[in-house]
C-alpha positions as CSV (number, residue, x, y, z in Angstrom):
1,M,9.3,36.6,54.4
2,K,6.1,35.3,56.2
3,I,3.0,34.9,54.1
4,E,-0.2,34.8,56.2
5,H,-2.7,33.9,53.5
6,P,-2.6,30.6,51.6
7,Q,0.1,30.9,49.0
8,K,-1.1,31.4,45.4
9,V,0.8,29.2,43.1
10,V,0.3,29.5,39.3
11,V,1.5,26.7,37.0
12,V,1.9,27.8,33.4
13,G,1.7,24.7,31.1
14,G,-0.5,21.6,31.5
15,G,1.8,18.9,30.1
16,Y,3.3,16.1,32.1
17,A,5.5,18.3,34.3
18,G,2.9,21.1,34.8
19,A,0.1,18.8,35.7
20,M,2.2,16.8,38.1
21,A,3.6,19.9,39.7
22,A,0.1,21.4,40.2
23,V,-1.1,18.1,41.9
24,R,1.9,17.8,44.1
25,V,2.0,21.4,45.3
26,A,-1.8,21.3,46.0
27,G,-1.4,18.1,47.9
28,R,1.8,18.7,49.9
29,A,1.7,22.5,50.7
30,R,2.1,22.6,54.5
31,R,-0.5,25.4,55.1
32,G,-2.5,24.9,52.0
33,A,-2.0,26.6,48.7
34,E,-4.3,28.0,46.0
35,V,-3.0,26.3,42.9
36,T,-4.0,27.4,39.4
37,L,-3.1,25.6,36.2
38,I,-3.1,27.5,33.0
39,D,-3.1,25.8,29.6
40,P,-5.0,26.4,26.3
41,R,-6.1,22.8,26.1
42,A,-8.7,21.0,28.1
43,E,-6.9,17.6,27.6
44,L,-3.5,16.5,28.6
45,V,-1.3,16.1,25.5
46,Q,0.6,12.8,25.8
47,R,3.6,14.0,23.8
48,L,5.5,10.8,24.5
49,R,2.8,9.0,22.4
50,L,2.4,11.4,19.5
51,H,4.5,9.0,17.3
52,Q,1.7,6.5,17.8
53,A,-0.9,9.0,16.8
54,A,1.2,9.8,13.7
55,A,1.2,6.0,12.9
56,G,-2.6,6.0,13.0
57,Q,-3.0,4.5,16.5
58,K,-5.6,5.8,18.9
59,V,-4.0,7.5,21.9
60,R,-6.1,7.8,25.1
61,S,-6.9,11.3,26.2
62,Y,-7.2,12.6,29.8
63,N,-9.2,15.7,30.9
64,L,-6.9,18.0,32.8
65,S,-9.6,19.1,35.3
66,K,-10.4,15.5,36.2
67,L,-6.7,14.5,36.2
68,T,-5.6,17.3,38.5
69,G,-8.6,17.1,40.9
70,R,-10.6,19.6,42.9
71,K,-7.6,21.2,44.7
72,V,-6.4,22.7,41.4
73,T,-8.2,25.4,39.5
74,N,-7.9,24.9,35.8
75,V,-7.9,27.9,33.5
76,R,-8.3,27.4,29.7
77,G,-6.2,30.2,28.1
78,E,-2.8,31.3,27.1
79,A,-0.4,33.0,29.5
80,Y,1.3,35.8,27.6
81,E,2.9,37.9,30.3
82,I,4.2,37.4,33.9
83,D,4.0,40.8,35.6
84,T,6.5,40.5,38.4
85,A,5.9,44.1,39.6
86,R,2.2,43.4,40.3
87,S,2.5,39.6,40.8
88,L,0.1,38.9,38.0
89,V,0.0,36.3,35.2
90,R,-2.0,37.8,32.3
91,V,-4.0,35.3,30.3
92,R,-5.7,35.7,26.9
93,G,-8.6,33.5,25.8
94,S,-10.2,33.3,29.2
95,D,-12.6,36.2,30.0
96,E,-13.1,35.1,33.6
97,H,-9.4,35.1,34.4
98,A,-7.7,38.0,32.5
99,S,-5.2,38.4,35.3
100,I,-4.3,35.8,37.9
101,P,-2.4,36.9,41.1
102,F,0.5,34.8,42.4
103,D,3.0,34.4,45.1
104,F,5.0,31.8,43.1
105,V,5.0,30.8,39.4
106,I,6.0,27.4,38.0
107,L,6.9,27.7,34.3
108,A,6.3,24.3,32.6
109,T,5.6,25.3,29.0
110,G,7.8,22.6,27.6
111,S,9.7,22.7,24.3
112,T,8.7,23.7,20.8
113,I,9.9,22.8,17.3
114,D,12.1,25.4,15.6
115,A,11.1,25.1,12.0
116,E,12.8,28.2,10.7
117,S,16.5,27.8,11.6
118,V,17.2,24.9,9.2
119,P,16.3,25.7,5.5
120,G,13.5,23.6,4.1
121,V,12.1,22.3,7.4
122,S,9.0,24.5,7.4
123,E,8.2,23.7,3.8
124,H,8.9,20.0,3.7
125,A,9.2,18.5,7.2
126,H,6.6,17.3,9.8
127,S,7.0,17.2,13.5
128,L,5.6,15.4,16.6
129,A,5.1,18.6,18.6
130,S,1.3,18.5,18.9
131,P,-1.8,16.3,18.2
132,E,-2.5,18.4,15.1
133,S,1.0,18.0,13.7
134,A,0.9,14.2,14.4
135,A,-2.4,14.0,12.4
136,R,-0.9,15.9,9.5
137,L,2.1,13.5,9.5
138,N,-0.3,10.6,9.5
139,D,-2.1,12.0,6.4
140,A,1.3,12.6,4.7
141,L,2.5,9.1,5.3
142,S,-0.7,7.6,4.0
143,E,-0.3,9.6,0.8
144,L,3.3,8.7,0.0
145,P,3.8,6.8,-3.2
146,E,5.4,3.3,-3.1
147,G,9.1,3.4,-2.8
148,S,9.2,6.6,-0.8
149,V,11.7,7.2,2.0
150,A,10.7,8.7,5.3
151,A,13.7,10.3,7.1
152,V,13.4,10.7,10.9
153,C,15.7,13.5,12.0
154,G,16.6,12.8,15.6
155,G,17.8,9.4,16.8
156,G,16.8,9.7,20.5
157,M,14.0,7.7,22.0
158,T,11.2,9.6,20.2
159,G,13.0,9.3,16.9
160,I,13.7,5.6,17.3
161,E,10.1,4.8,18.5
162,A,8.7,6.9,15.6
163,A,10.8,5.0,13.1
164,S,9.7,1.7,14.6
165,E,6.0,2.6,14.4
166,F,6.3,3.9,10.8
167,E,8.1,0.7,9.8
168,R,5.3,-1.4,11.3
169,L,2.8,0.8,9.5
170,S,4.6,0.1,6.3
171,A,4.8,-3.6,6.9
172,A,1.1,-3.9,8.0
173,A,-0.1,-1.9,5.0
174,G,0.4,-4.7,2.5
175,A,1.8,-4.6,-0.9
176,S,-1.4,-3.1,-2.4
177,T,-1.1,0.2,-0.5
178,P,1.3,3.1,-0.9
179,A,2.5,2.9,2.7
180,A,3.8,-0.6,2.1
181,G,6.8,0.8,0.1
182,I,8.0,3.3,2.7
183,R,11.6,2.9,3.9
184,V,12.5,4.7,7.2
185,V,15.9,5.9,8.1
186,T,16.9,7.8,11.2
187,W,19.3,10.8,11.2
188,N,20.8,12.9,14.0
189,L,20.6,16.6,13.2
190,W,23.2,18.6,15.2
191,W,25.0,22.0,15.3
192,R,28.8,22.2,15.0
193,F,31.3,24.7,13.9
194,G,28.7,27.3,12.9
195,R,26.6,25.1,10.7
196,W,24.0,22.3,10.8
197,R,25.2,18.8,10.1
198,I,23.4,15.5,9.6
199,E,24.9,12.3,11.0
200,P,23.4,8.8,10.3
201,R,22.6,6.8,13.4
202,P,24.0,3.3,13.9
203,Y,22.0,0.7,12.1
204,V,19.0,-0.5,14.0
205,R,16.5,-3.2,12.9
206,F,13.0,-3.3,14.2
207,C,11.2,-5.3,11.6
208,S,9.2,-8.4,12.0
209,K,10.3,-9.6,8.6
210,P,14.0,-8.8,8.3
211,S,14.2,-10.0,4.7
212,R,11.7,-7.5,3.6
213,T,11.9,-4.3,5.6
214,S,14.1,-2.6,8.1
215,V,14.6,0.7,10.0
216,G,17.8,2.5,10.3
217,C,20.9,3.4,8.3
218,R,24.5,2.6,7.9
219,R,27.1,4.2,10.2
220,S,29.2,6.8,8.4
221,G,30.9,10.1,9.0
222,P,28.9,13.4,9.3
223,T,28.0,15.3,6.2
224,K,27.0,18.9,5.7
225,A,23.3,19.7,5.8
């Protein structure tokens, strides 16, 4: 199929992948392309650094319009429908761009946290899914009484880095503050044989004062959630 006019490319999602895709398509399209990036936020969410925000550190923000440059049209809104019959992406929250025509769509909305499948998560757990949730976690950590245990479910890079930052937060707080008594353990939450199970991760130590604090847990067999 030959397309005479510049190809209209709509990127849904302005995270790392979406922003980079928009920039690369706009810069490398052979005959030019009209690239539109749709995201509700004006700033790039550095999701890989939200554990630092949860630990009270300042994380640098980047304006999406400046980051993607003049070749990309940024639309602040939420894409709620991709109409393939009419080749339109419908957007709410943006009066000027209620419907955006496309020749191609790149879907880069990323992942979300499912807080409903595991009992108790929505009522008692926090996540690192957004700047708002990271801020709520930071508030919750600062209010924990001495001797509390912060359990990090997920022993991948985000979980390990989060546990490390929370341990440093505890060590730096000093004995006079509640955060000084927080112990952090990492767990791996996984689905097997029709039910959720929790498995402790191998013991990992990140502390600057090993005799006082540590991050991790002992290796043992899986237990029922």
